[in-house]
C-alpha positions in Angstrom: 97.3 115.4 97.8 97.3 115.3 101.6 95.3 112.0 101.5 97.9 110.4 99.2 100.8 111.6 101.4 99.1 110.1 104.4 98.3 106.8 102.7 102.0 106.6 101.6 103.1 107.0 105.2 104.3 110.6 105.1 103.7 112.8 108.1 102.8 115.8 105.9 102.1 116.9 102.4 105.3 118.9 102.3 107.5 115.9 103.2 105.8 113.9 100.5 106.3 116.7 98.0 110.0 117.0 98.9 110.7 113.3 98.3 108.6 113.2 95.2 110.5 116.2 93.8 113.9 114.6 94.7 112.9 111.4 92.9 111.1 112.8 89.8 112.7 116.2 89.4 109.3 117.9 89.4 106.7 118.8 92.0 103.5 116.7 92.4 101.4 119.6 91.1 103.5 119.8 87.9 103.2 116.0 87.5 99.5 116.2 87.9 99.2 119.1 85.4 101.3 117.3 82.8 99.5 114.0 83.3 96.1 115.8 82.8 97.4 117.4 79.6 98.5 113.9 78.3 95.1 112.4 79.1 93.4 115.1 77.1 95.5 114.6 74.0 
């Protein structure tokens, strides 16, 4: 996740997670977990 945050121009993982949560309403880890469940189905 830190790599993704850096590639998107964020100074830290926590700042990326905050913006992600504000936009989507869920944390990046919850998003990844849900996406993994949907791929398995």
